[in-house]
C-alpha positions in Angstrom: 0.0 0.0 0.0 2.9 2.3 0.7 4.0 2.0 -2.9 0.5 2.8 -4.2 0.5 5.9 -2.0 3.9 7.1 -3.4 2.7 6.4 -7.0 -0.5 8.4 -6.4 1.5 11.2 -4.7 4.0 11.4 -7.6 1.3 11.5 -10.2 -0.7 14.2 -8.4 2.4 16.2 -7.5 3.4 16.4 -11.2 0.0 17.5 -12.5 0.9 21.1 -12.1 4.3 20.9 -13.9 2.8 21.1 -17.5 1.1 24.5 -16.5 4.4 25.8 -15.0 6.4 24.7 -18.1 3.7 26.1 -20.5 3.7 29.4 -18.6 7.5 29.6 -18.7 7.6 28.8 -22.4 4.9 31.2 -23.5 6.1 33.9 -21.0 2.5 34.8 -20.3 -0.1 34.1 -17.6 -3.0 34.8 -20.0 -5.8 32.3 -19.4 -4.5 31.4 -15.9 -6.6 32.8 -13.0 -4.7 34.4 -10.2 -7.7 33.6 -7.9 -7.4 30.0 -8.8 -3.7 29.8 -8.0 -4.2 31.6 -4.7 -7.2 29.4 -3.8 -5.2 26.3 -4.8 -2.2 27.4 -2.7 -4.4 28.1 0.4 -6.0 24.6 0.0 -2.5 23.0 -0.2 -1.2 24.9 2.9 -4.3 24.1 5.0 -4.1 20.4 4.0 -0.4 20.2 4.9 -1.2 21.6 8.3 -4.0 19.0 8.7 -1.8 16.1 7.6 1.0 17.2 9.9 -1.4 17.3 12.8 -3.7 14.4 12.1 -2.2 11.8 9.7 1.5 12.4 9.1 2.2 10.6 5.8 5.3 11.2 3.6 3.6 10.6 0.3 0.9 13.2 1.1 3.5 15.7 2.3 5.5 15.1 -0.9 2.5 15.7 -3.1 1.4 18.9 -1.2 5.0 20.2 -1.0 5.5 19.9 -4.8 2.1 21.6 -5.4 2.9 24.4 -3.0 6.2 24.9 -4.8 4.4 25.0 -8.2 1.9 27.5 -6.8 4.7 29.8 -5.6 6.4 29.6 -9.0 3.1 30.5 -10.8 2.6 33.4 -8.4 6.1 34.6 -9.1 5.4 34.3 -12.8 2.1 36.3 -12.4 4.2 39.1 -10.7 6.8 38.9 -13.4 4.6 38.8 -16.5 1.8 41.0 -15.3 4.2 43.9 -14.5 5.3 44.2 -18.1 
């Protein structure tokens, strides 16, 4: 079951990578909602807090950690590309 958890966490953690890569390639955040990214980030942070408190599981923390990192990158790209 641990392997299944890690596989699921890896798959979910990498879901955001195509969006980050696409945004970097196109150098635009057009079509990407800032509210969505902020909402997503808040959800990830609250879930990490819950997992740390209630059900500490490394696969879950890995998934949420990668997603938080992707959200932060997207927010930085919003700041960078919207300033121009």
